[in-house]
C-alpha positions as CSV (number, residue, x, y, z in Angstrom):
1,M,23.5,-6.9,28.7
2,L,21.0,-4.4,28.1
3,R,20.8,-1.1,29.3
4,P,18.6,-0.3,32.6
5,W,14.9,1.4,31.5
6,P,15.9,5.1,32.0
7,L,12.5,6.6,31.4
8,E,9.3,6.8,32.9
9,I,5.9,6.1,31.6
10,Q,2.9,7.0,33.1
11,L,-0.1,4.8,31.7
12,D,-3.4,6.3,31.7
13,K,-5.5,2.4,32.2
14,K,-8.4,4.4,32.1
15,S,-7.8,6.5,28.8
16,D,-9.4,5.3,25.5
17,K,-6.3,4.9,24.7
18,A,-4.8,1.2,24.4
19,L,-2.3,0.8,27.3
20,Y,0.4,-0.9,23.8
21,L,-0.3,2.1,21.9
22,Q,0.7,4.7,25.1
23,I,3.8,2.9,25.9
24,A,4.5,3.1,21.9
25,D,4.1,6.9,22.0
26,A,6.3,7.0,25.3
27,V,9.5,4.6,23.7
28,I,9.1,7.3,20.4
29,D,8.6,10.2,22.2
30,A,11.7,9.7,23.8
31,I,13.4,9.0,20.8
32,K,12.5,12.0,19.0
33,T,13.5,14.2,22.2
34,G,16.7,12.6,22.9
35,K,16.1,10.5,25.7
36,L,17.2,7.5,23.1
37,V,18.9,7.8,20.6
38,S,20.2,5.4,18.1
39,S,21.3,1.8,18.8
40,N,19.9,1.8,22.1
41,A,19.5,-1.2,23.8
42,L,15.9,-1.7,25.2
43,P,15.4,-4.4,28.1
44,G,13.7,-7.4,27.1
45,S,9.7,-7.5,26.9
46,R,9.4,-9.4,30.5
47,Q,11.5,-7.0,32.3
48,L,9.2,-4.0,31.0
49,A,6.1,-6.0,31.3
50,G,7.4,-5.9,35.2
51,L,8.6,-2.5,35.4
52,L,5.3,-1.0,34.0
53,S,3.0,-3.4,35.2
54,V,1.6,-4.6,32.8
55,N,1.0,-8.2,30.7
56,R,4.2,-9.0,28.3
57,N,1.8,-9.5,25.7
58,T,0.7,-5.9,26.0
59,I,4.5,-5.3,25.5
60,I,4.8,-7.2,22.6
61,E,2.0,-5.4,20.8
62,A,4.0,-2.2,21.1
63,L,7.7,-3.5,20.2
64,D,6.1,-4.7,17.1
65,I,4.6,-1.4,16.3
66,L,7.5,0.2,16.8
67,T,9.6,-2.2,15.0
68,A,6.9,-2.4,12.1
69,E,7.3,1.7,11.8
70,G,11.3,1.5,11.7
71,W,11.6,2.7,15.4
72,L,13.4,-0.6,16.6
73,V,15.0,-3.1,15.2
74,T,15.8,-6.5,16.4
75,I,18.7,-8.5,16.4
76,D,18.2,-11.7,17.4
77,R,20.2,-13.3,20.1
78,K,21.2,-9.4,21.1
79,G,18.1,-7.8,22.0
80,T,16.1,-4.7,21.0
81,F,17.6,-1.4,20.3
82,V,16.5,1.7,18.3
83,T,17.1,1.9,14.5
84,E,20.7,3.7,13.2
85,S,18.7,4.8,10.2
86,L,16.9,7.6,12.5
87,P,16.4,10.5,10.5
88,E,19.0,13.6,11.3
89,M,15.9,16.1,11.9
90,I,15.1,13.6,14.9
91,H,17.7,14.9,17.2
92,K,18.7,18.3,15.7
93,K,15.6,19.9,17.2
94,E,17.8,22.9,17.6
95,N,19.0,23.0,14.5
96,I,15.7,23.2,12.2
97,P,13.6,26.1,11.4
98,A,10.5,26.7,13.8
99,V,8.7,26.0,11.4
100,H,9.9,23.0,10.5
101,N,9.3,22.0,14.6
102,A,5.7,20.1,13.8
103,V,7.8,17.0,12.2
104,L,9.1,16.4,15.5
105,D,5.4,15.8,16.4
106,F,5.0,13.3,13.3
107,K,2.4,10.4,14.2
108,P,1.8,9.2,10.7
109,H,-1.9,9.0,9.8
110,L,-1.8,6.9,7.2
111,I,0.7,4.2,6.2
112,F,2.0,2.4,3.0
113,D,3.7,-0.8,4.8
114,D,5.6,-2.8,2.6
115,G,2.8,-5.4,1.5
116,L,1.1,-6.0,4.7
117,P,-2.1,-8.3,5.0
118,D,-5.3,-7.0,6.7
119,S,-5.3,-8.1,10.1
120,R,-8.8,-6.9,10.1
121,L,-9.3,-10.1,8.0
122,A,-7.1,-12.6,10.0
123,P,-9.6,-15.4,11.7
124,M,-8.4,-14.4,15.1
125,N,-11.9,-15.8,16.7
126,D,-10.9,-19.6,14.6
127,L,-7.8,-19.7,15.8
128,A,-8.7,-18.8,19.7
129,R,-11.1,-21.1,19.4
130,A,-8.8,-23.9,18.5
131,Y,-6.0,-23.1,20.8
132,R,-7.8,-23.4,24.1
133,E,-9.3,-26.6,22.5
134,I,-5.5,-27.9,22.2
135,F,-5.6,-27.3,26.3
136,S,-9.3,-28.9,26.8
137,R,-8.2,-32.0,25.0
138,K,-4.9,-32.9,26.4
139,S,-3.4,-33.2,29.3
140,R,-1.3,-30.6,30.6
141,W,1.9,-32.5,30.7
142,Q,1.1,-32.9,27.3
143,I,1.1,-29.4,26.2
144,M,3.5,-28.1,29.0
145,G,6.5,-30.2,28.1
146,Y,9.5,-30.4,25.3
147,S,8.9,-31.1,21.9
148,S,11.4,-31.4,18.5
149,E,13.4,-28.1,18.2
150,L,12.0,-28.5,15.2
151,G,8.8,-28.0,15.2
152,N,5.4,-30.0,15.9
153,E,5.5,-33.6,14.2
154,A,1.6,-32.8,12.9
155,F,2.6,-29.5,12.0
156,R,5.9,-30.3,9.8
157,K,3.4,-33.2,8.0
158,S,1.0,-30.7,7.3
159,I,3.6,-28.1,5.9
160,A,5.4,-30.9,3.8
161,Q,2.0,-32.1,2.3
162,M,0.8,-28.6,1.1
163,L,4.2,-27.9,-0.3
164,N,4.0,-31.0,-2.4
165,F,0.7,-30.7,-3.3
166,K,0.1,-27.1,-4.2
167,R,3.9,-25.9,-4.8
168,G,5.2,-29.3,-7.1
169,M,7.9,-30.0,-4.3
170,S,9.0,-33.2,-3.0
171,I,9.5,-32.6,0.7
172,S,9.4,-35.1,3.6
173,P,8.4,-33.7,7.5
174,E,11.9,-34.5,8.3
175,Q,13.0,-32.2,6.0
176,I,10.9,-28.9,7.7
177,C,11.8,-27.2,10.2
178,I,9.2,-24.4,12.1
179,T,10.6,-21.2,13.5
180,R,9.8,-18.1,14.8
181,G,8.5,-16.1,11.7
182,S,10.7,-16.2,8.3
183,Q,13.7,-13.8,9.8
184,M,14.7,-16.7,12.4
185,A,14.8,-18.8,9.6
186,M,16.9,-16.9,7.7
187,Y,18.8,-16.9,10.3
188,L,19.4,-20.5,11.1
189,A,19.8,-20.8,7.6
190,S,22.7,-18.5,7.7
191,H,24.6,-20.2,10.5
192,C,23.9,-23.6,8.9
193,I,25.9,-22.8,5.2
194,L,28.1,-19.6,5.8
195,E,31.0,-18.9,7.9
196,K,33.2,-15.7,8.0
197,G,34.5,-14.2,5.0
198,D,32.0,-16.2,2.4
199,F,29.9,-14.4,0.0
200,V,26.4,-14.6,-0.7
201,L,24.5,-13.0,-3.7
202,I,22.3,-10.4,-3.0
203,E,19.3,-9.0,-5.4
204,N,19.3,-5.5,-5.1
205,P,17.1,-4.1,-4.6
206,G,15.7,-6.6,-2.2
207,Y,15.3,-7.5,1.3
208,K,17.6,-5.6,4.0
209,P,16.8,-7.9,6.9
210,A,18.2,-10.6,5.2
211,W,21.0,-9.0,4.1
212,E,21.8,-8.2,7.6
213,T,21.6,-11.5,8.6
214,F,24.2,-12.6,6.6
215,E,26.2,-9.8,7.5
216,N,25.7,-11.1,11.2
217,A,27.0,-14.6,10.2
218,G,30.6,-13.1,8.5
219,A,29.6,-13.1,5.2
220,K,30.3,-10.4,2.5
221,L,27.4,-9.2,0.0
222,L,27.7,-9.3,-3.5
223,P,24.9,-7.0,-5.1
224,V,23.0,-8.6,-8.0
225,A,20.7,-6.0,-10.7
226,V,16.9,-6.7,-10.8
227,H,15.5,-6.4,-14.0
228,P,12.1,-6.9,-15.2
229,D,12.3,-10.3,-15.7
230,G,14.5,-11.1,-12.8
231,L,17.6,-10.8,-10.9
232,D,20.6,-10.5,-13.9
233,V,22.1,-14.1,-13.7
234,D,24.9,-13.2,-16.4
235,Q,26.0,-10.7,-13.8
236,V,25.8,-13.8,-11.2
237,E,27.8,-16.4,-13.4
238,A,30.5,-13.2,-13.6
239,Y,30.2,-12.8,-10.3
240,L,30.7,-17.2,-9.7
241,Q,34.3,-17.1,-12.3
242,K,35.6,-14.0,-9.9
243,H,35.3,-15.3,-6.2
244,Q,35.6,-18.8,-5.4
245,N,34.3,-19.0,-1.8
246,I,30.3,-17.7,-3.2
247,K,28.6,-20.0,-0.7
248,A,25.0,-18.9,-1.1
249,I,22.4,-16.4,-3.1
250,Y,19.0,-14.8,-1.4
251,V,16.4,-14.4,-4.1
252,T,12.6,-13.8,-4.1
253,P,11.9,-15.1,-7.1
254,H,7.7,-15.6,-6.6
255,H,7.3,-11.3,-6.5
256,Q,10.0,-10.1,-5.9
257,F,11.0,-7.5,-3.0
258,P,10.8,-4.8,-3.3
259,T,9.9,-4.9,-7.4
260,T,7.5,-7.6,-7.5
261,V,8.6,-9.0,-10.3
262,T,8.8,-12.5,-11.4
263,L,11.9,-14.7,-12.1
264,S,11.3,-15.4,-15.6
265,L,11.5,-19.7,-16.3
266,K,14.8,-19.1,-18.5
267,K,16.5,-16.9,-15.7
268,R,15.3,-20.1,-13.4
269,L,16.8,-23.0,-15.1
270,K,20.1,-20.8,-15.6
271,L,20.4,-20.6,-11.9
272,I,20.1,-23.8,-11.1
273,E,23.2,-24.6,-13.3
274,L,25.0,-22.5,-12.1
275,S,23.8,-23.5,-8.5
276,N,24.6,-27.5,-9.3
277,H,27.6,-26.4,-11.3
278,Y,29.5,-24.5,-8.9
279,G,28.2,-25.7,-5.9
280,F,26.5,-22.5,-4.0
281,T,22.8,-22.8,-2.5
282,I,20.0,-21.1,-3.1
283,I,18.2,-19.3,-0.4
284,E,14.0,-19.1,-1.9
285,D,12.1,-17.1,0.5
286,D,8.5,-17.1,-1.2
287,Y,7.1,-14.6,1.7
288,D,3.8,-14.3,-0.1
289,N,3.9,-17.4,-2.1
290,E,-0.6,-17.5,-1.0
291,F,-1.4,-14.1,-2.2
292,H,-2.0,-14.6,-6.1
293,F,-4.3,-13.5,-8.7
294,S,-3.9,-15.6,-11.5
295,Q,-5.3,-19.3,-11.6
296,R,-2.1,-20.4,-10.2
297,P,1.2,-19.1,-8.7
298,V,4.9,-19.8,-10.4
299,M,6.2,-23.0,-8.8
300,P,8.6,-22.3,-6.3
301,V,12.6,-22.3,-7.6
302,S,13.4,-25.0,-5.0
303,S,10.5,-27.4,-6.9
304,F,13.0,-28.4,-9.5
305,T,14.2,-32.1,-8.9
306,T,17.1,-31.0,-10.8
307,L,18.6,-28.3,-7.6
308,K,20.4,-30.0,-5.4
309,N,21.1,-27.3,-2.9
310,F,18.5,-25.2,-1.3
311,I,16.7,-24.2,1.7
312,Y,13.1,-22.6,1.1
313,I,11.6,-20.3,3.5
314,G,8.2,-19.7,4.0
315,T,5.9,-17.9,6.7
316,F,2.4,-18.2,8.0
317,S,2.9,-14.6,9.6
318,K,1.1,-13.2,6.2
319,I,-1.6,-15.8,6.4
320,V,-3.4,-15.8,9.4
321,A,-1.5,-12.0,11.2
322,P,2.3,-10.3,11.0
323,A,1.6,-10.7,15.1
324,L,1.6,-14.8,14.4
325,R,5.1,-15.5,14.2
326,I,5.0,-18.7,12.4
327,G,7.4,-19.6,9.8
328,Y,9.6,-22.5,8.1
329,L,12.0,-23.6,6.0
330,A,12.7,-26.3,4.1
331,S,15.7,-27.9,3.2
332,S,18.2,-31.6,3.0
333,H,18.4,-34.2,5.5
334,E,21.7,-32.6,6.2
335,N,20.9,-28.7,6.3
336,I,18.2,-29.2,8.7
337,Q,20.2,-31.3,10.9
338,K,22.7,-28.6,11.3
339,I,19.6,-26.3,11.8
340,G,18.0,-28.4,14.2
341,L,21.5,-28.1,16.7
342,H,22.0,-24.6,16.2
343,R,18.1,-24.0,16.9
344,K,18.1,-25.8,20.1
345,I,21.0,-22.7,21.2
346,I,18.6,-19.6,20.7
347,D,15.6,-21.9,21.2
348,V,14.9,-25.3,22.3
349,Q,11.6,-25.8,20.8
350,G,8.6,-23.8,19.1
351,D,4.9,-22.9,20.6
352,N,3.8,-26.3,20.1
353,I,0.5,-25.3,21.3
354,M,-0.2,-22.4,18.3
355,E,1.6,-24.6,15.9
356,E,-1.3,-27.7,16.8
357,A,-3.6,-25.1,16.6
358,V,-2.8,-23.8,13.3
359,V,-2.7,-27.5,12.4
360,N,-6.4,-27.4,13.2
361,L,-7.5,-24.7,11.4
362,I,-5.6,-25.8,8.8
363,N,-7.2,-29.8,8.9
364,E,-10.6,-27.7,9.2
365,G,-10.1,-26.1,5.7
366,K,-10.7,-22.9,7.6
367,I,-7.0,-21.7,6.4
368,K,-8.1,-22.3,3.0
369,R,-11.5,-20.6,3.0
370,H,-9.6,-17.6,4.7
371,L,-7.0,-17.2,1.8
372,K,-9.8,-17.5,-0.7
373,K,-12.0,-14.6,0.7
374,A,-8.6,-12.3,1.4
375,N,-7.6,-13.2,-2.1
376,L,-11.0,-11.7,-3.7
377,V,-10.2,-8.9,-1.2
378,Y,-6.8,-8.2,-2.3
379,K,-7.4,-8.8,-5.6
380,A,-10.5,-5.6,-5.8
381,K,-8.4,-4.1,-4.0
382,R,-5.3,-4.0,-6.3
383,D,-8.0,-3.4,-9.1
384,Y,-9.0,-0.2,-7.6
385,F,-5.0,0.9,-6.5
386,E,-4.2,0.7,-9.9
387,S,-7.1,3.2,-11.2
388,L,-5.4,5.7,-9.1
389,L,-2.4,5.1,-10.2
390,Q,-3.7,6.0,-13.8
391,R,-6.1,8.8,-13.2
392,Y,-3.0,10.9,-10.7
393,L,0.0,9.3,-11.9
394,A,0.0,7.9,-14.7
395,A,2.2,10.7,-17.0
396,K,4.7,10.4,-14.4
397,I,5.8,6.5,-13.3
398,T,6.0,3.2,-14.4
399,Y,4.5,0.3,-12.8
400,T,3.6,-3.4,-13.8
401,K,0.7,-4.9,-12.7
402,P,1.2,-7.5,-10.2
403,E,-0.1,-10.8,-10.6
404,G,0.1,-11.3,-7.0
405,G,1.2,-10.1,-3.7
406,L,0.3,-7.3,-1.6
407,A,2.3,-4.4,-3.6
408,F,2.9,-1.9,-6.4
409,W,6.0,-1.2,-7.2
410,I,6.3,2.3,-9.1
411,V,9.4,3.9,-10.5
412,P,9.6,8.0,-11.1
413,K,9.8,8.8,-14.8
414,A,11.5,11.9,-14.4
415,E,14.8,11.8,-12.1
416,V,13.8,13.2,-8.7
417,N,15.3,12.8,-5.3
418,V,13.5,10.1,-3.9
419,L,15.1,10.7,-0.4
420,S,13.7,13.9,-0.2
421,I,9.9,12.7,-1.5
422,H,10.0,10.3,1.2
423,Q,10.7,13.0,3.9
424,K,8.2,15.5,2.4
425,M,5.6,12.7,2.5
426,T,6.5,12.1,6.3
427,E,5.9,15.5,6.9
428,S,2.7,15.2,5.4
429,G,1.6,12.6,7.8
430,I,2.1,10.0,5.1
431,Q,4.6,6.9,5.9
432,I,6.3,5.0,2.7
433,M,8.7,3.1,2.7
434,N,12.6,4.9,3.6
435,P,14.5,4.0,0.0
436,E,17.5,3.6,1.9
437,R,15.9,0.0,3.0
438,F,15.9,-1.6,0.2
439,S,19.2,0.2,-1.3
440,H,22.7,-1.2,-1.6
441,Q,24.8,1.3,-1.1
442,E,23.0,3.3,-3.8
443,I,20.2,4.4,-3.6
444,I,17.5,2.9,-5.8
445,S,14.7,5.3,-7.2
446,G,11.2,4.0,-6.8
447,F,9.0,3.4,-4.4
448,R,7.2,-0.1,-2.6
449,L,3.6,0.8,-1.7
450,G,1.6,-1.8,-0.3
451,Y,-2.3,-1.6,-0.7
452,A,-3.9,-4.3,1.6
453,S,-3.9,-2.5,4.6
454,L,-5.7,0.5,3.4
455,S,-9.2,1.5,2.9
456,E,-9.8,3.1,-0.9
457,K,-10.0,6.7,1.0
458,Q,-6.7,6.0,2.4
459,M,-5.4,5.0,-1.3
460,E,-7.0,7.6,-2.8
461,E,-5.4,10.4,0.2
462,G,-1.9,8.8,-0.4
463,I,-1.7,8.5,-4.3
464,K,-3.4,12.2,-4.7
465,A,-0.2,13.0,-2.1
466,L,3.0,11.3,-3.6
467,S,1.2,13.2,-7.4
468,N,1.8,16.3,-6.2
469,L,5.4,15.5,-5.2
470,L,6.0,14.2,-8.5
């Protein structure tokens, strides 16, 4: 059971500051002052909305911000908690010299996220119009009743068509399950194929929320190094020869998270060969396939017809807006049937109305036009960001200009304390990803810097600050 809300939050509804920001700031203040500590559970969004007499969407917006900034973490079927990886400075006020007390009031004015799109470009007006049209066009009983646990049928048909035509796959609508974001897809996939004591191979550095999902399913993690042409398949093979119960490998082959490198064709073919021989499943997270700046993206590993065991995960959250929690996964008929059964346990169905609204935008060509426009904007931002790296950091870092995605991966040439640099950037009001968030055991020396949501002025300020510390 979640603990009762222990804090008194006074909301000023006449203030210029939005209510969701007032709530988020109040929670941050409670964490900084020790009223909330690591692993404390928060009530659900409905309960909070009732306690504070605000709309539930206001609470969801506040929680999304707190989660994105790393103050909170959401665990499927358990709830929302204060993150366990809070810096020690948060709760040790009495041990910090007075000169550093200002850190406790930290509110970043500039955030290098992990590669989120610019929400200002999102076609929200079109989406809102499509949503309203669903209500006016259909009878109330048609839109408010239960539908398939696999998601809206028209949406699954649209996803299947997109995967087949744009990503070289051969998928039927019956092989697709719509989810509330890619993290839910990861959870369903994990509990479909994993049992306690199984092993899962993971990229290192890599995507920690996925690792936590595998561990939640009872699996143990085996880290695989990442090279300039992708993960080390020789190390994968060595693990397979040593362990009998390796059930899956989790990969981000298009733009590896966090390094942005692309898995080479040679390594893709070798990975498929190993998967077919040893019988493990390739869980492919294609989290930003839509953002690419060359002629066409690299086709997914799951598009190879020779691959027998795969689960392919994608998302619409980055296509439209991060707050839109719509993801999907594609796999064999057998896996999808199992996933459907798990889906019924945690969530009877998806957001049928929103799914139909997104289908309308796809059919009207609005998603296609949005992506075309967004890619032009992001390509220009990427090129400008690289010019800043050349101007301020060329002698201090190495990097490879990414052909897609919304982030750069930079590695210091000299040996530096990346955690110390992260903390000093934080103290200056500039937030970058903590390297602990993508490192398995030993801290990886590198920084992932998302640029898509920043202005040119913000990019330059952030890069100059980082240059002064390297």
